[in-house]
C-alpha positions, -999 to +999 in steps of 0.1 A: +283-513+239+262-508+271+278-474+276+271-463+240+234-473+240+230-459+275+242-425+263+223-427+231+190-437+247+191-409+273+204-384+248+173-391+226+150-378+253+166-344+250+170-344+212+148-313+206+163-294+235+200-299+227+216-270+208+234-287+179+257-256+176+270-265+211+276-302+203+279-303+165+278-336+147+284-355+179+262-385+172+275-392+136+311-390+150+303-413+179+286-438+156+319-441+137+339-444+169+314-470+181+318-490+148+356-490+151+355-501+187+330-529+182+348-543+152+381-543+171+365-560+201+351-588+179+380-592+155+414-575+157+416-544+135+448-531+120+461-500+139+461-480+106+424-488+100+415-477+136+435-445+132+418-437+098+383-443+114+393-419+143+405-393+119+372-395+099+351-392+131+372-362+142+370-346+107+332-347+109+330-328+142+360-305+135+355-298+098+317-299+094+308-290+129+335-263+132+345-275+167+381-262+166+409-249+188+411-214+173+433-198+200+465-209+217+458-185+247+490-165+243+513-195+239+544-179+224+520-153+208+509-178+182+475-173+163+466-203+142+450-198+108+421-221+097+442-250+085+466-250+115+436-248+138+420-277+119+451-299+120+458-291+157+422-299+166+423-332+148+456-341+165+441-332+199+410-354+194+429-384+181+455-381+208+430-380+237+409-409+221+440-431+220+452-419+254+419-433+270+423-465+250+458-470+264+448-465+300+420-491+298+443-518+312+427-523+347+391-525+358+375-492+364+404-469+354+391-455+321+356-451+336+368-433+368+392-411+347+363-403+324+340-394+353+366-371+369+375-355+335+339-349+325+330-335+359+361-312+359+349-297+326+311-298+334+314-279+368+331-250+350+305-250+322+277-250+348+292-221+368+294-200+337+258-206+327+263-233+300+237-260+307+238-282+275+273-297+281+267-303+319+235-322+310+255-343+284+282-348+310+256-360+335+243-385+309+278-399+302+286-400+339+254-419+346+263-445+320+298-448+334+286-452+370+262-480+359+291-496+340+314-493+371+289-513+392+290-542+368+327-539+360+340-536+396+314-547+421+292-573+404+306-609+406+279-627+386+273-602+359+307-587+352+311-566+320+342-551+304+347-518+286+367-529+256+379-506+228+342-496+222+339-479+256+373-464+260+373-449+225+338-434+231+348-419+265+380-405+250+362-388+221+335-372+243+361-360+268+382-345+239+351-327+227+345-313+262+382-302+263+380-283+230+348-265+241+364-257+274+394-240+258+372-222+233+349-208+260+379-193+277+393-172+247+399-136+255+369-120+237+345-142+257+360-137+292+341-105+301+308-124+299+320-153+321+314-156+359+345-177+365+374-169+341+409-181+336+440-171+316+455-206+315+427-227+300+450-251+280+470-258+312+438-265+332+426-288+304+459-307+307+453-311+344+418-324+338+433-349+312+465-356+332+462-394+334+458-402+297+481-374+285+511-379+308+509-417+307+508-417+269+537-392+265+558-410+291+553-445+276+560-432+240+593-416+250+603-447+271+597-469+241+616-446+217+645-444+242+648-482+241+647-482+202+612-497+202+582-485+182+561-460+203+530-481+193+544-514+205+525-530+234+544-534+267+539-533+305+553-498+312+520-479+316+514-464+350+487-489+359+511-518+351+537-503+374+512-499+402+500-535+397+536-547+400+538-529+433+509-549+446+479-526+442+446-542+432+427-530+401+402-509+420+431-494+442+449-484+410+418-468+395+410-449+428+446-438+433+450-424+398+415-408+401+426-391+433+458-379+416+437-365+388+414-346+412+445-331+430+459-318+397+425-303+388+421-285+421+457-272+419+452-259+384+419-242+391+437-225+420+466-214+397+443-207+367+456-172+362+493-180+364+497-180+326+495-207+300+532-215+296+540-214+334+511-236+344+516-260+315+552-264+325+542-270+362+516-296+352+538-314+327+569-316+350+549-325+381+529-350+361+560-368+347+576-369+382+545-383+399+539-409+371+576-420+373+575-426+411+561-462+408+590-471+384+615-457+410+597-477+437+600-509+417+637-503+411+643-497+448+625-529+456+645-549+431+678-534+444+667-543+480+659-579+469+693-583+451+711-569+482+693-594+504+702-623+482+738-612+481+739-610+519+723-645+522+749-659+498+777-643+518+764-658+550+763-693+536+799-692+524 
């Protein structure tokens, strides 16, 4: 709640200055996301109702605001028509929103991931002369930094993000992601100072934590015959907690991994969409699976030690 009103209050000072074509229908969509989150934080909401609310919020900004992914950047030579573009954009928004909701399992993680992601997009926007989105990004980051202080550092006035905060961050970051990919379409490149061929792959790097963690967990659950939406302790932050990391250590470690992926992808930005997507996806899955391998190694070591102790006592 504090994050939402912090963003809304600061945003209101720039209301006349903001170009609504750059950020179409953002506030109505955020109000719906806020309502879903606050209801779920007070009383448990059925997953289908949460999903419907997210789809409605996404429809407002995608359908009425025309904020769509209109180009696949040479991915298998595909050119989406209006309805494919609409469906893909809705799927992207809902996926990122839920990805941020799923990583909000330790103090500071969703906030730090949000700050890193928004900064990763905003720096590129600013370099290329777009000032509206970096200002919005600064507003959101300011709210998240204030939240981090009370969430992580304050002992007497501790606050938590809840679904309200994580859903809001996910939605805003997803909007930034779509704008980022749309600014990098081929017809607009000649006017840009800092161009790239592989915008979707760079966007994946900026969103690596929620995207890879969600994909990894969904496939793990399906491989065990479970529902992909069932709650468990297989998320990357759960694995790191099992290895003995504290909440803030987990958040800072994953934030650092995110920054490394961003820097690597900016460096390889002209490699090609499919090549860079493959590198980020494979490398991301490997890196995010390392904690699970470390836990298995530790368990094997413990079993081996117990067997050795038993053999000595015989």
